[in-house]
C-alpha positions as CSV (number, residue, x, y, z in Angstrom):
1,M,126.5,69.1,44.1
2,L,122.8,69.2,43.7
3,N,122.9,65.8,41.9
4,S,124.3,64.2,45.1
5,N,121.6,65.6,47.4
6,G,124.3,67.9,49.0
7,K,126.5,65.0,50.2
8,R,129.3,66.2,47.9
9,L,129.5,69.4,49.9
10,Y,131.0,67.5,52.8
11,S,134.0,66.3,50.7
12,T,134.7,69.5,48.7
13,V,137.5,71.9,49.3
14,F,136.8,75.4,48.0
15,S,139.7,77.6,47.0
16,D,139.8,81.3,46.3
17,E,142.2,84.2,46.1
18,M,141.8,88.0,46.5
19,G,143.9,91.1,46.3
20,R,143.5,94.3,48.1
21,S,145.2,97.6,47.3
22,L,146.8,99.2,50.4
23,N,147.2,102.7,48.9
24,P,145.8,105.3,51.3
25,P,142.6,107.2,50.3
26,H,143.2,110.7,48.8
27,K,140.1,112.3,50.1
28,K,140.9,113.8,53.5
29,V,144.6,113.7,53.8
30,K,147.2,115.0,51.3
31,V,149.5,112.0,50.6
32,D,152.2,111.7,48.0
33,D,151.5,108.8,45.6
34,P,153.7,105.8,46.2
35,P,156.0,104.8,43.3
36,N,154.1,101.6,42.8
37,D,150.7,100.2,43.7
38,I,151.0,98.6,47.2
39,R,148.9,95.4,47.1
40,L,148.3,92.4,49.3
41,N,147.2,89.1,47.7
42,C,146.2,86.0,49.5
43,W,144.9,82.5,48.9
44,A,143.2,79.9,51.1
45,G,141.1,76.7,51.0
46,I,138.1,75.8,53.1
47,S,136.1,72.6,53.5
48,Y,133.1,71.6,55.6
49,Q,135.2,71.0,58.8
50,R,138.6,72.7,58.3
51,V,140.6,75.4,56.6
52,T,144.1,75.7,55.2
53,S,146.5,78.4,56.4
54,L,146.5,81.7,54.6
55,H,149.0,82.1,51.8
56,L,150.2,85.7,51.2
57,Y,152.0,86.8,48.0
58,K,153.0,90.0,46.2
59,E,152.8,89.2,42.5
60,S,149.7,88.5,40.5
61,L,148.4,84.9,40.5
62,R,149.7,83.3,37.3
63,T,149.4,79.5,36.6
64,D,152.9,78.6,37.7
65,R,152.5,80.6,40.9
66,Y,149.1,79.0,41.7
67,Q,150.5,75.5,41.1
68,G,153.4,76.4,43.5
69,I,150.9,77.5,46.1
70,L,148.9,74.3,45.8
71,E,152.0,72.2,46.0
72,E,153.1,74.1,49.1
73,H,149.7,73.5,50.8
74,K,149.2,69.9,49.5
75,D,149.6,68.3,52.9
76,E,147.0,70.7,54.4
77,L,144.6,70.0,51.5
78,D,145.0,66.3,51.9
79,K,144.3,66.5,55.6
80,L,141.0,68.3,54.9
81,N,139.5,65.1,53.6
82,P,142.0,62.2,53.9
83,G,140.0,59.8,51.7
84,G,140.0,62.1,48.7
85,Y,138.1,65.2,47.9
86,F,136.6,67.5,45.2
87,F,138.5,70.7,44.6
88,Q,136.8,73.8,43.4
89,H,138.5,77.1,42.7
90,D,136.2,80.1,42.2
91,K,133.7,79.2,39.5
92,L,136.0,76.8,37.7
93,K,135.2,73.1,37.0
94,V,135.3,70.8,40.0
95,I,138.2,68.4,40.0
96,K,138.1,65.1,42.0
97,V,141.3,64.5,43.9
98,L,141.9,60.9,45.1
99,K,144.3,60.3,48.0
100,I,146.6,57.5,46.9
101,G,148.8,55.6,49.4
């Protein structure tokens, strides 16, 4: 992005995911441990002017699940920059996405 004097920033969609454990703290209140870890995972994309909707999921983010999330939100991603955009997830390599048709 530095090579384009920051102009690339305006046509880049940034994507990230996070997970948060929802187990209660064990410091002040005596609580029975749940049978499984209770966890909330979410994904979203953001660009200079717009954001995608938030995608919530239970399981860990594997490649097939991530591809499914991107397919489900493809229309939203395309609307962020209708002429095409650069796609960046976390610290992975930037991918240029061209809108065709």
